[in-house]
C-alpha positions in Angstrom: 13.0 -52.1 40.8 14.3 -51.4 44.3 17.4 -49.8 42.8 15.3 -47.4 40.8 13.3 -46.4 43.9 16.5 -46.0 45.8 17.9 -43.7 43.0 14.8 -41.6 43.0 15.0 -41.2 46.8 18.7 -40.1 46.6 17.9 -37.6 43.8 15.0 -36.1 45.8 17.2 -35.9 48.9 19.9 -34.1 47.0 17.4 -31.7 45.5 15.9 -31.0 49.0 19.4 -30.3 50.4 20.3 -28.0 47.5 17.1 -26.0 47.8 17.3 -25.8 51.6 20.9 -24.8 51.5 20.2 -22.0 49.0 17.6 -20.5 51.4 20.1 -20.4 54.3 22.9 -18.5 52.7 24.6 -15.7 54.5 23.4 -12.1 53.9 25.3 -10.1 51.4 28.1 -7.9 52.8 27.4 -4.2 52.5 29.4 -2.6 49.8 32.5 -0.5 50.6 31.8 3.2 50.5 33.0 4.6 47.2 34.1 8.1 46.1 31.5 10.8 46.4 29.0 10.7 43.5 29.6 13.1 40.7 27.1 15.9 40.1 24.4 14.9 37.7 25.0 16.2 34.2 22.8 19.1 33.0 19.8 18.0 31.0 20.0 19.1 27.4 17.6 21.7 26.1 14.5 20.2 24.5 14.5 20.4 20.8 12.4 23.1 19.2 9.1 22.1 17.7 9.3 21.4 14.0 7.9 24.0 11.6 4.4 23.1 10.3 4.6 21.7 6.8 2.8 23.3 3.9 -0.2 21.4 2.6 1.0 19.2 -0.3 -0.5 19.6 -3.8 -2.9 16.8 -4.6 -1.2 14.1 -6.7 -4.1 11.7 -7.2 -7.5 11.7 -8.7 -10.1 13.7 -6.9 -12.9 12.1 -4.9 -15.4 13.5 -7.3 -14.4 13.0 -11.0 -14.5 15.9 -13.4 -17.3 14.5 -15.6 -19.4 16.7 -17.9 -22.5 15.5 -19.7 -23.4 16.9 -23.1 -26.9 17.6 -24.4 -27.0 14.2 -26.2 -26.2 12.3 -23.0 -22.6 11.5 -23.8 -20.0 12.0 -21.0 -16.6 13.6 -21.1 -13.9 13.5 -18.4 -11.1 15.9 -17.8 -7.8 14.2 -16.8 -6.1 15.3 -13.7 -2.5 14.6 -12.5 -2.1 11.0 -11.4 -5.1 9.6 -13.5 -5.0 6.3 -15.4 -7.6 4.9 -17.7 -8.0 2.1 -15.2 -8.9 4.7 -12.4 -11.2 6.7 -14.7 -13.2 3.6 -15.8 -13.6 2.5 -12.2 -15.6 5.6 -11.2 -19.3 4.6 -10.7 -20.4 7.7 -12.7 -18.2 6.4 -15.6 -18.4 2.6 -15.8 -17.8 1.4 -12.3 -15.5 -1.3 -13.6 -11.8 -0.7 -14.2 -11.6 -3.5 -16.8 -13.6 -1.3 -19.2 -10.7 1.1 -19.6 -10.1 0.0 -23.2 -13.4 1.5 -24.2 -12.1 4.9 -23.2 -8.8 4.2 -25.0 -10.5 3.2 -28.2 -12.8 6.2 -28.2 -9.9 8.6 -27.7 -7.2 6.9 -29.7 -6.9 10.1 -31.8 -5.4 11.8 -28.7 -3.9 8.8 -26.7 -0.9 7.1 -28.3 0.0 5.0 -25.3 -2.8 3.7 -23.1 -0.5 3.8 -20.2 0.2 7.5 -20.6 -2.5 10.1 -20.4 -1.9 13.8 -19.6 -3.6 16.3 -17.3 -6.1 18.5 -19.0 -6.9 16.0 -21.7 -10.7 15.8 -22.2 -11.7 12.2 -22.9 -15.0 11.1 -24.4 -16.7 8.4 -22.4 -18.5 6.2 -24.9 -21.7 4.2 -24.4 -20.9 0.7 -25.4 -22.8 -2.4 -26.4 -22.6 -5.6 -24.5 -20.3 -7.1 -27.1 -18.0 -4.0 -27.0 -17.9 -4.2 -23.2 -17.1 -7.9 -23.3 -14.3 -7.3 -25.8 -12.8 -4.5 -23.7 -12.8 -6.5 -20.6 -11.2 -9.5 -22.4 -8.5 -7.2 -23.7 -7.8 -5.6 -20.3 -7.5 -9.1 -18.6 -5.2 -10.6 -21.3 -3.2 -7.5 -22.3 0.1 -8.7 -20.9 3.0 -6.6 -19.7 3.2 -2.9 -20.4 5.7 -0.1 -20.3 5.4 3.7 -20.5 6.1 5.2 -23.9 5.7 1.9 -25.8 2.5 1.1 -27.6 1.8 -2.6 -26.9 1.0 -4.7 -29.9 -2.1 -6.1 -28.1 -3.4 -2.5 -27.8 -3.0 -1.9 -31.5 -4.8 -5.2 -32.3 -7.6 -4.1 -30.0 -7.9 -0.8 -31.7 -8.2 -2.6 -35.1 -11.3 -4.6 -33.9 
């Protein structure tokens, strides 16, 4: 035990000497004078401000959907660039639920070949649906599987035959 205490005392003494010695070092020598400093380089001209960009054309659905109501209470929607059936069905004024997009697809199958591809200026009928039709549409949307543009999925064709 005494040897351990002795070792600790020796280590503490060495640490004290190292720290005390570091504080008592000689001041740094002044640097030798060097050649005269070169003239500072001229500052580059600031870059010209960029030209203002033109306002881009809208590429997504508008904040207010283009919905028309006929005299008998049915709705129609005019497709704009960037629309999808999913987006259209999600509007509160339409269904407020994107999973109901198959209802729009089925009601407009005479003008929509591929549910993944609708065109600007198409006027889509928005059907009123029964609870069972809504349930079937939601089930189809949730289990449809993979999709690709320009290909009519077999599951979509089966839904249309219901």
